[in-house]
N, C-alpha and C positions, 0 to 999 in steps of 0.2 A: 901677972898674969895668971890670977886664979878668975877673973872676970875675962880674961879672952877664951880659954880652958872648957869654961861653961857656955860661953857663944859657940865655938865649936862643936859643943856635942849637940849645942840645942840644934844648929843647924844638918849636921848630919843627921839628927834625926826628923827633923824635917825633910830634908832630902827622904832619905827611905822610908816614907810614908806617904811621903806624895808619888813617889817609884811605883810602889806598892797600890794605892789607888788607883795610880792611869794603868798599869797592868792589868788589873782585876777588872778595870770600866771596859778595856779593848775585851778581852775573853769571853766577860759576860755580853756584849753590845747583840752578836748574832742571835741569841737565847732572848733577848728581852724584844728584836725587833719586832712592830707590828707589821709592816709591810715588808716581809723579807720576801725573798724570789718567789719560795712557794705559794704563797700568797696570793704571789700574781698567776702561779700557773695551775692552782687549783680548781679552778672552773672548768679545766682540761679534763677533770678526775672521767666523766660520764663522756668522755668524748672517744672514737674510734680510730679517729686519725689524729696524726700531731697537729696542732693546731700552729700556727707562722705566729711568731712575736715579733720577727725583724725580718721583712723583706729586703731583698739586696736592692742597692741603691739609694739607703737611709730613708724609707717610709716612715710614717708615725710610729713610734714603738718607747716603751718602758726603759728601755736599756738604756744606760748611759750615754754611750760612746759606741753604738752599733757601727760594724763592719759594714761598707757597704756592696764590698763583695760575696758577702757570705749571706745564705738565706737560714733563720734559726727557726727550728719549731720547739716545741716542748709536748709533752704528754703526761700530766701526776698519774701518779699510783699509789692507790691503799690496797696493802695488801690480806687485811685482815678479809676482806672480800675474793681470795683466792691470788694466785700466780699472776702475772702479767706476760704476754707473751707481744715480743718486738718484732714486726716484722720489715724489711728493707730490702728496695730493689735497688744495685749498684747499677752508676753508670760511668760517663768517663768523667765527672762533676767529682773531686773529692769529700766522702761523706764519711760525718764521724760521730758518733754516739757517747753521750759522756751520762752517766747516772750519779743520783746526787740524791746526799741522804736531805731529808727534812729538815734539820736543823744546821746543815749546811755542810759543805764539801762533798769533792769526786771519791766513789768509792769503785768505780772502777768505768773503761772507757775502750772503745773499740775505734777502728777506722774500717773503710769495705773493702781496705785489706786482705782481710776475715773471711772477707766473704767464698760462698762455697757458691760455686757458676751462677756469680750475678746475683746471690740472697743473704742475707742476713736475717737468721732466725737466734731470739734469744727471749729464755724466761727468767725473771726474773722471780724470787720467790724466795720467802723466809728459811732459815735455816730447820726446822720444823716441816715446812711444806715438803721441803726436799727432801726430808727422811721417809717422810710418805711414799712420795714418785718413786722413790730406788726403792721400795717394800711394793708397791704393784707393779712393777716392771717386771717384765718376761726375763727370765736368763738367759734365753735362746736368743730375741731380738731386743737389745740393750735400745735406752732409745740415745736419736742421736741430736737430739736440744743439745744448744749451748745454756748449763744452767749457771746464775749466775744468784750467791746468797745476798740478799739484802740486808745493813747493820741495822736498817731499822723499818716500821711496818709503814709509813710513809715518804714520800718520796718524788722525784719528777728526774725526766729523762730529758734531756736537752739534744736534739739533732742539728746539728750544721753541714752546709751542702757551699763547698766553695762555689763562684760563680768570676772564675778568672777575667770575661768580656762583659761587656754590656749587654751584648747580643746575647751569652748562656743565661740571664737573670732566668729571666723564663722558666728553664730547665731545671734550674737550682731552686728555684717555688715550687715547681711540681713536686720536683723530689722531695723533699722537707713533707709536703702533703700529703703523699704517697704509704710514708711510712706509719703504719698501724699499730694502736698501742690498745690490746683486747684481752681484760680482765678474765682470765677464765674461773669460772664459776668452781668453788671449792665441795669436794662429795660428801 
């Protein structure tokens, strides 16, 4: 029985160690990946309009399995240069915006249902930039901007517009290309 007990303890220790290594490697993978989503959209940092990364109909893209009925565009942002203002016009097709941290994960998402008079205006900023904007505001005329605080200084925005029928694909492409992502210079 002594030999069997030692064998069971050694096996149990091996399984616990293997499970620990497996969990740690899965959790570390997003931080160690060199060719992550942010690296793919980083060239859009200087663009003032969203850049198409997947057109409806399944055109060439780096996305693993693009939805053929959705136009997808992206804007990268670097809040060290100032807040980023995102402007989008809504139309007949579903439009959604999702804000992602550089290290992965969504921190804010919104659809065209939040639009006011067919327009979505969002300003992404750091907590410090938000404090500065509030301090500079006139008490009698508060800002009407929708302000979101980014958990990291760098990240990216993904814009999706649905094209339920093939005839609506050009409209969806134009809608994602029309989204502006402009960095407001810090004062």
